[in-house]
NUZA-105671 format. One record per residue (C-alpha): residue in three letters; x, y, z. Coordinates in steps of 0.25 Angstrom, whole numbers, padded with zeros to 4 digits, always signed. Example, Ala and Ser with C-alpha at 12.3 -4.5 7.8 and 13.67 -1.06 7.14 Angstrom:
<pts>
ALA+0049-0018+0031SER+0055-0004+0029
</pts>
This chain:
<pts>
UNK-0258-0217+0138UNK-0258-0223+0153UNK-0244-0220+0159UNK-0242-0235+0162UNK-0244-0238+0146UNK-0234-0227+0142UNK-0224-0233+0152UNK-0225-0246+0145UNK-0224-0241+0132UNK-0211-0234+0135UNK-0207-0247+0142UNK-0209-0254+0129UNK-0202-0243+0121UNK-0190-0246+0129UNK-0191-0260+0127UNK-0192-0259+0113UNK-0180-0250+0111UNK-0172-0259+0119UNK-0176-0270+0110UNK-0172-0262+0098UNK-0159-0260+0102UNK-0157-0274+0107UNK-0159-0280+0093UNK-0154-0268+0085UNK-0141-0277+0080UNK-0149-0289+0077UNK-0159-0281+0069UNK-0148-0274+0061UNK-0142-0288+0058UNK-0156-0293+0053UNK-0156-0281+0043UNK-0141-0284+0039UNK-0145-0299+0036UNK-0157-0295+0027UNK-0149-0287+0019UNK-0138-0297+0019UNK-0149-0308+0013UNK-0154-0298+0003UNK-0141-0293-0001UNK-0144-0280-0007UNK-0136-0266-0006UNK-0147-0256-0005UNK-0136-0244-0006UNK-0131-0249-0019UNK-0136-0247-0033UNK-0148-0256-0035UNK-0143-0259-0050UNK-0128-0261-0046UNK-0121-0274-0042UNK-0119-0268-0028UNK-0134-0269-0024UNK-0134-0284-0023UNK-0119-0287-0018UNK-0120-0301-0015UNK-0114-0310-0025UNK-0121-0322-0019UNK-0132-0320-0008UNK-0130-0334-0002UNK-0137-0330+0011UNK-0149-0327+0004UNK-0148-0340-0004UNK-0146-0348+0008UNK-0159-0341+0015UNK-0167-0345+0002UNK-0160-0360+0003UNK-0164-0361+0019UNK-0179-0356+0017UNK-0185-0367+0010UNK-0177-0378+0017UNK-0183-0373+0030UNK-0197-0367+0026UNK-0203-0370+0013UNK-0218-0373+0017UNK-0227-0371+0028UNK-0225-0381+0039UNK-0236-0393+0042UNK-0243-0390+0055UNK-0248-0403+0063UNK-0256-0401+0075UNK-0259-0413+0084UNK-0267-0413+0098UNK-0258-0410+0110UNK-0266-0420+0118UNK-0266-0434+0113UNK-0280-0437+0119UNK-0287-0425+0113UNK-0295-0427+0100UNK-0293-0414+0094UNK-0287-0420+0080UNK-0297-0411+0072UNK-0293-0399+0080UNK-0279-0402+0077UNK-0282-0404+0062UNK-0291-0390+0062UNK-0279-0382+0068UNK-0269-0388+0059UNK-0278-0384+0048UNK-0281-0370+0053UNK-0266-0368+0057UNK-0260-0372+0044UNK-0271-0363+0036UNK-0269-0351+0045UNK-0253-0352+0044UNK-0254-0353+0029UNK-0263-0340+0028UNK-0254-0333+0036UNK-0242-0336+0026UNK-0234-0344+0036UNK-0224-0348+0025UNK-0221-0335+0020UNK-0220-0329+0033UNK-0212-0341+0039UNK-0202-0340+0027UNK-0199-0326+0028UNK-0197-0329+0043UNK-0187-0340+0041UNK-0180-0331+0030UNK-0179-0321+0041UNK-0173-0331+0051UNK-0162-0333+0041UNK-0160-0320+0039UNK-0162-0312+0052UNK-0160-0323+0062UNK-0174-0325+0065UNK-0188-0322+0058UNK-0202-0319+0066UNK-0216-0322+0063UNK-0229-0316+0070UNK-0241-0324+0070UNK-0254-0316+0073UNK-0269-0319+0071UNK-0277-0307+0063UNK-0290-0302+0068UNK-0292-0287+0071UNK-0280-0277+0067UNK-0283-0269+0081UNK-0282-0280+0089UNK-0271-0289+0082UNK-0256-0287+0085UNK-0249-0282+0072UNK-0250-0291+0060UNK-0242-0286+0048UNK-0247-0297+0038UNK-0262-0296+0041UNK-0272-0303+0033UNK-0279-0293+0023UNK-0292-0288+0028UNK-0301-0276+0029UNK-0297-0272+0043UNK-0284-0266+0037UNK-0292-0256+0029UNK-0299-0252+0040UNK-0288-0249+0047UNK-0282-0241+0037UNK-0295-0233+0036UNK-0295-0230+0050UNK-0281-0225+0050UNK-0284-0216+0037UNK-0296-0210+0043UNK-0289-0207+0056UNK-0278-0199+0047UNK-0288-0191+0040UNK-0293-0185+0053UNK-0279-0181+0058UNK-0275-0168+0054UNK-0260-0171+0052UNK-0264-0181+0041UNK-0272-0170+0033UNK-0261-0170+0021UNK-0263-0183+0020UNK-0279-0184+0020UNK-0281-0185+0005UNK-0273-0197+0003UNK-0278-0203+0016UNK-0293-0201+0012UNK-0290-0208-0001UNK-0283-0219+0005UNK-0295-0221+0015UNK-0305-0220+0002UNK-0297-0232-0004UNK-0297-0240+0009UNK-0311-0239+0011UNK-0315-0243-0003UNK-0307-0255-0001UNK-0313-0258+0012UNK-0327-0258+0004UNK-0323-0266-0008UNK-0320-0277+0004UNK-0307-0281-0004UNK-0302-0288+0009UNK-0308-0296+0021UNK-0315-0289+0031UNK-0308-0295+0043UNK-0297-0305+0041UNK-0291-0315+0052UNK-0281-0325+0053UNK-0266-0329+0057UNK-0256-0319+0052UNK-0241-0321+0052UNK-0232-0309+0051UNK-0217-0310+0049UNK-0209-0300+0058UNK-0196-0295+0054UNK-0185-0299+0063UNK-0181-0285+0067UNK-0196-0281+0070UNK-0196-0290+0082UNK-0191-0285+0095UNK-0189-0296+0106UNK-0186-0293+0121UNK-0171-0293+0121UNK-0170-0301+0134UNK-0173-0314+0126UNK-0160-0322+0124UNK-0162-0334+0116UNK-0171-0334+0103UNK-0180-0344+0107UNK-0184-0337+0120UNK-0192-0326+0111UNK-0205-0332+0115UNK-0202-0328+0129UNK-0197-0314+0127UNK-0205-0303+0135UNK-0209-0296+0123UNK-0208-0294+0108UNK-0209-0281+0099UNK-0214-0282+0085UNK-0209-0268+0078UNK-0220-0266+0066UNK-0216-0256+0055UNK-0230-0250+0052UNK-0234-0238+0043UNK-0239-0227+0053UNK-0253-0226+0046UNK-0254-0242+0047UNK-0251-0241+0061UNK-0260-0230+0064UNK-0272-0237+0057UNK-0269-0250+0065UNK-0267-0244+0078UNK-0276-0231+0077UNK-0265-0222+0082UNK-0257-0209+0078UNK-0243-0213+0075UNK-0237-0200+0069UNK-0226-0200+0081UNK-0222-0215+0078UNK-0207-0216+0074UNK-0204-0220+0060UNK-0199-0235+0058UNK-0190-0237+0046UNK-0192-0250+0038UNK-0181-0260+0038UNK-0172-0255+0050UNK-0178-0262+0062UNK-0182-0250+0070UNK-0187-0236+0067UNK-0175-0227+0063UNK-0178-0214+0071UNK-0166-0207+0066UNK-0169-0210+0052UNK-0183-0205+0054UNK-0179-0193+0061UNK-0169-0190+0049UNK-0179-0192+0038UNK-0189-0183+0046UNK-0179-0171+0047UNK-0177-0172+0032UNK-0191-0169+0031UNK-0197-0155+0032UNK-0211-0158+0036UNK-0207-0170+0045UNK-0219-0175+0053UNK-0223-0188+0060UNK-0222-0201+0053UNK-0230-0203+0040UNK-0241-0214+0038UNK-0232-0223+0029UNK-0219-0222+0038UNK-0218-0234+0047UNK-0218-0234+0061UNK-0213-0245+0072UNK-0225-0252+0079UNK-0221-0260+0091UNK-0230-0272+0094UNK-0224-0277+0108UNK-0228-0292+0112UNK-0225-0291+0129UNK-0226-0306+0133UNK-0225-0302+0147UNK-0237-0295+0147UNK-0244-0303+0135UNK-0247-0289+0130UNK-0245-0283+0116UNK-0240-0269+0115UNK-0241-0259+0101UNK-0234-0247+0101UNK-0226-0239+0090UNK-0213-0232+0092UNK-0215-0217+0094UNK-0228-0217+0099UNK-0233-0216+0114UNK-0245-0226+0115UNK-0249-0240+0112UNK-0253-0242+0098UNK-0264-0252+0104UNK-0267-0256+0117UNK-0258-0267+0123UNK-0266-0280+0121UNK-0263-0295+0123UNK-0264-0305+0111UNK-0279-0311+0113UNK-0275-0325+0106UNK-0260-0327+0106UNK-0254-0341+0105UNK-0248-0348+0117UNK-0234-0341+0113UNK-0237-0326+0116UNK-0229-0320+0104UNK-0233-0321+0090UNK-0219-0320+0085UNK-0212-0331+0081UNK-0197-0332+0079UNK-0189-0340+0069UNK-0173-0341+0070UNK-0163-0346+0062UNK-0153-0349+0072UNK-0154-0348+0087UNK-0141-0346+0095UNK-0141-0349+0110UNK-0141-0337+0120UNK-0145-0328+0108UNK-0157-0323+0102UNK-0152-0319+0089UNK-0146-0331+0080UNK-0138-0329+0067UNK-0146-0330+0054UNK-0142-0336+0041UNK-0137-0323+0036UNK-0129-0321+0049UNK-0122-0334+0046UNK-0118-0334+0032UNK-0117-0319+0029UNK-0101-0319+0031UNK-0101-0331+0022UNK-0109-0325+0011UNK-0099-0313+0011UNK-0088-0323+0010UNK-0093-0330-0001UNK-0097-0317-0009UNK-0083-0311-0006UNK-0076-0324-0011UNK-0085-0324-0024UNK-0083-0308-0026UNK-0068-0310-0024UNK-0068-0322-0035UNK-0075-0314-0045UNK-0066-0301-0042UNK-0054-0311-0045UNK-0061-0316-0058UNK-0064-0302-0062UNK-0048-0301-0063UNK-0047-0313-0072UNK-0052-0305-0085UNK-0045-0309-0097UNK-0035-0300-0103UNK-0022-0297-0111UNK-0009-0291-0106UNK-0001-0285-0119UNK+0012-0280-0120UNK+0013-0264-0120UNK+0021-0266-0133UNK+0008-0270-0141UNK+0001-0258-0148UNK-0014-0255-0145UNK-0019-0260-0158UNK-0014-0274-0155UNK-0020-0274-0140UNK-0034-0269-0146UNK-0034-0279-0158UNK-0031-0291-0147UNK-0042-0285-0137UNK-0052-0284-0149UNK-0049-0298-0154UNK-0061-0307-0154UNK-0063-0322-0153UNK-0057-0331-0163UNK-0049-0319-0169UNK-0034-0320-0171UNK-0027-0307-0165UNK-0014-0302-0170UNK-0005-0296-0160UNK+0008-0288-0165UNK+0018-0293-0155UNK+0030-0285-0161UNK+0038-0298-0162UNK+0035-0302-0147UNK+0029-0315-0143UNK+0013-0314-0141UNK+0015-0318-0127UNK+0023-0307-0124UNK+0015-0296-0129UNK+0000-0300-0125UNK-0005-0311-0114UNK-0017-0315-0107UNK-0019-0307-0093UNK-0017-0315-0081UNK-0026-0314-0069UNK-0026-0318-0054UNK-0028-0333-0053UNK-0041-0337-0046UNK-0039-0347-0034UNK-0053-0354-0032UNK-0050-0358-0018UNK-0048-0342-0015UNK-0063-0339-0018UNK-0070-0354-0015UNK-0081-0352-0007UNK-0083-0367-0002UNK-0080-0362+0013UNK-0090-0352+0014UNK-0100-0362+0007UNK-0096-0372+0018UNK-0098-0362+0028UNK-0112-0359+0023UNK-0116-0372+0023UNK-0112-0374+0037UNK-0119-0361+0041UNK-0133-0362+0033UNK-0134-0378+0032UNK-0137-0376+0017UNK-0128-0386+0009UNK-0125-0384-0007UNK-0137-0392-0011UNK-0147-0384-0003UNK-0142-0371-0009UNK-0143-0377-0023UNK-0127-0375-0024UNK-0120-0388-0026UNK-0106-0386-0026UNK-0102-0399-0031UNK-0110-0410-0037UNK-0117-0419-0026UNK-0126-0431-0027UNK-0140-0433-0023UNK-0136-0439-0011UNK-0127-0428-0007UNK-0138-0418-0009UNK-0146-0425-0001UNK-0137-0426+0010UNK-0135-0411+0009UNK-0151-0409+0009UNK-0150-0416+0022UNK-0139-0409+0028UNK-0147-0396+0024UNK-0160-0401+0032UNK-0151-0404+0044UNK-0145-0391+0044UNK-0157-0382+0042UNK-0165-0392+0051UNK-0165-0383+0063UNK-0169-0371+0056UNK-0180-0378+0050UNK-0183-0384+0064UNK-0184-0370+0071UNK-0194-0366+0058UNK-0203-0377+0061UNK-0203-0374+0076UNK-0206-0360+0072UNK-0217-0363+0064UNK-0223-0373+0074UNK-0224-0361+0085UNK-0231-0352+0074UNK-0241-0363+0071UNK-0244-0366+0085UNK-0245-0352+0088UNK-0254-0350+0076UNK-0263-0362+0080UNK-0265-0356+0093UNK-0270-0342+0089UNK-0278-0349+0077UNK-0285-0357+0089UNK-0289-0345+0097UNK-0293-0336+0085UNK-0300-0344+0074UNK-0315-0349+0076UNK-0322-0361+0071UNK-0327-0354+0060UNK-0313-0349+0056UNK-0308-0363+0057UNK-0319-0368+0049UNK-0315-0359+0037UNK-0301-0365+0038UNK-0304-0380+0039UNK-0319-0381+0033UNK-0332-0383+0039UNK-0337-0397+0045UNK-0340-0407+0034UNK-0354-0411+0033UNK-0357-0426+0030UNK-0370-0433+0027UNK-0371-0449+0029UNK-0384-0457+0027UNK-0388-0465+0039UNK-0400-0474+0038UNK-0405-0467+0026UNK-0403-0453+0033UNK-0393-0442+0030UNK-0385-0438+0042UNK-0377-0425+0041UNK-0364-0424+0050UNK-0353-0414+0050UNK-0339-0418+0052UNK-0329-0408+0059UNK-0318-0403+0051UNK-0312-0395+0062UNK-0312-0392+0077UNK-0308-0379+0084UNK-0311-0378+0098UNK-0311-0366+0106UNK-0300-0368+0117UNK-0293-0359+0127UNK-0278-0355+0124UNK-0272-0365+0133UNK-0280-0376+0127UNK-0277-0371+0113UNK-0262-0372+0116UNK-0262-0385+0122UNK-0272-0392+0113UNK-0263-0395+0100UNK-0249-0397+0096UNK-0244-0390+0082UNK-0232-0395+0076UNK-0225-0392+0063UNK-0220-0405+0055UNK-0206-0405+0055UNK-0200-0401+0041UNK-0212-0397+0034UNK-0207-0383+0031UNK-0195-0386+0024UNK-0195-0389+0008UNK-0200-0403+0004UNK-0192-0411-0003UNK-0202-0417-0014UNK-0194-0428-0020UNK-0188-0434-0007UNK-0202-0434-0001UNK-0209-0441-0013UNK-0199-0452-0013UNK-0200-0454+0001UNK-0215-0455+0001UNK-0215-0465-0011UNK-0206-0474-0001UNK-0215-0473+0011UNK-0229-0473+0005UNK-0228-0489+0003UNK-0225-0491+0016UNK-0237-0481+0022UNK-0247-0488+0012UNK-0242-0502+0018UNK-0244-0497+0033UNK-0257-0492+0030UNK-0263-0504+0024UNK-0256-0513+0034UNK-0264-0503+0046UNK-0277-0505+0038UNK-0276-0521+0037UNK-0272-0521+0052UNK-0283-0514+0056UNK-0293-0521+0047UNK-0289-0534+0054UNK-0291-0528+0068UNK-0276-0528+0070UNK-0267-0518+0077UNK-0260-0508+0067UNK-0253-0499+0075UNK-0239-0503+0073UNK-0242-0501+0059UNK-0246-0486+0061UNK-0234-0484+0070UNK-0226-0489+0060UNK-0232-0480+0049UNK-0230-0469+0058UNK-0216-0470+0061UNK-0212-0472+0047UNK-0219-0460+0043UNK-0213-0453+0054UNK-0199-0456+0050UNK-0201-0454+0035UNK-0207-0439+0037UNK-0212-0434+0051UNK-0222-0425+0044UNK-0231-0436+0039UNK-0242-0440+0048UNK-0244-0455+0048UNK-0258-0453+0053UNK-0261-0450+0038UNK-0258-0464+0033UNK-0264-0472+0043UNK-0278-0477+0040UNK-0291-0472+0047UNK-0292-0484+0055UNK-0303-0480+0063UNK-0313-0478+0053UNK-0308-0491+0045UNK-0310-0498+0059UNK-0325-0492+0060UNK-0327-0498+0046UNK-0321-0512+0050UNK-0329-0511+0062UNK-0343-0509+0055UNK-0339-0520+0045UNK-0336-0530+0057UNK-0349-0527+0063UNK-0357-0529+0050UNK-0349-0542+0049UNK-0353-0546+0063UNK-0367-0542+0060UNK-0368-0550+0048UNK-0362-0562+0056UNK-0372-0560+0067UNK-0384-0559+0057UNK-0380-0572+0050UNK-0379-0579+0065UNK-0394-0573+0068UNK-0399-0578+0054UNK-0393-0592+0057UNK-0398-0593+0071UNK-0412-0590+0066UNK-0411-0600+0057UNK-0407-0611+0067UNK-0417-0605+0075UNK-0428-0607+0066UNK-0423-0621+0061UNK-0424-0624+0076UNK-0438-0620+0077UNK-0442-0627+0065UNK-0436-0641+0070UNK-0443-0639+0084UNK-0456-0638+0077UNK-0454-0649+0068UNK-0451-0659+0081UNK-0463-0654+0087UNK-0471-0657+0075
</pts>
């Protein structure tokens, strides 16, 4: 290894070590928040009540209630020309269809919902958008599209292991595994080489960001980011074609390799050796924005896993990582998550409920008897059944002096009232009683509607952040697809050109109508051509009843305005004021509706009216010519008669 490369690797090792120490406290909190939401006590007996100690997991219920309100379906993407004078409507329509389909195939909804849940739990979530083409040239992609390339990599790794002497005791198992892989490849059970857009979800603690970044939204300007990739040693060796026996063991779920634990486990083994194939190691993929290079290394190794490279077809923003926060705090990178805001309230609620139940357990019915009563009488009384007359020998004393019902501490409902906790919870989360399906007192439909509007207002900020985040992902994806896809691939997305045959003067003329437009442009031109937007409110859960009622009210108005435009155009009058009225009405009703969909195709109709007018004019001219010819002939006949 060159001396400069070794020095650069040592520099990055020092940076990663410093970043781990900087984010260590936050990563511990992330693990705590996940355990709080789950509620499991893994140190207790799984069959006991202590295994799940929470009486009411309000945090998990709140996350489940917030999620469908902010992200219930894939967003509606709208692409328009960035330059008003450019006639690229077909290109925008093509790019819109291709981007929507690519994001759907990349399972955007599942990945995005998991990221929203991570933001609610861990302060922020992360998605990574990449284009899969060649495993040896792509950056690491966890959710790769299944193809035969993975089998080929595994075959190469097994073949290399069979040639190594230190793997001799595993040769039989590896030889059998190699045979199965070759047979699977021969059966062609998977696509030979698949490519396309891929979206990975990165755990919050597995992305180390340059600690010099102060505020959250400045993360795109960070000098570097490092993705920590837990990977089996055998998988890493097959992918990078390196011997990684000296790599450090990575302990899953702890955010960083546990070196002390690895040493302790190794000391307990008599034949302690290098890391085994199935043990995980930490692969570091470092994205350096300063040099526009990507470095790949593994902790414990002394060389690059692959030579540093520059991403060939990146988007306008260089990083493929997209971060979604739940709350943003001025001057700080980490904001509070939903768990941070409500954990103490949940503890207070459960503590009040637990004490109430303990108090209620003290109120078990019972009797207090005098010591003078013999044991047989007490037993007979305790064995008495419903409707039975019990005879007690009071020995001449009044019954109420011999045996009386046992008293219990009086329950004061105010002491165990959780309404204050519920009020604080609503103030923090923005979820009202109706949204949590927990109506404390009966409410009318009007009150429920008011509460739903209040909910929309309280969670609107988070929903707005989600839509901005999705817009960045869609914009980046469209830029990558414009650089990666060929016209043949686009044709598979939107369909081949349509062939039409028309008869002209008895002859059949065949024409092809374009169904897509996919130009070959430079990066700078691609970034400036189109304007991509997410239609506001399209990610939330739809309200079917209200939408249907509103549509039935606005439909007659749309129909009336459309008819007026047709009539005005047929008379040759200006109809732009009706068109503007329709556009403004639909905009106020729902800004997601495109008013152009309800406007008649005036141009085609105008052509038709023009043809009709020309036919009428031709008929009139023809009649004039016929009359003129008749008059001319009559004049000639009169002249001949006079001469004769």
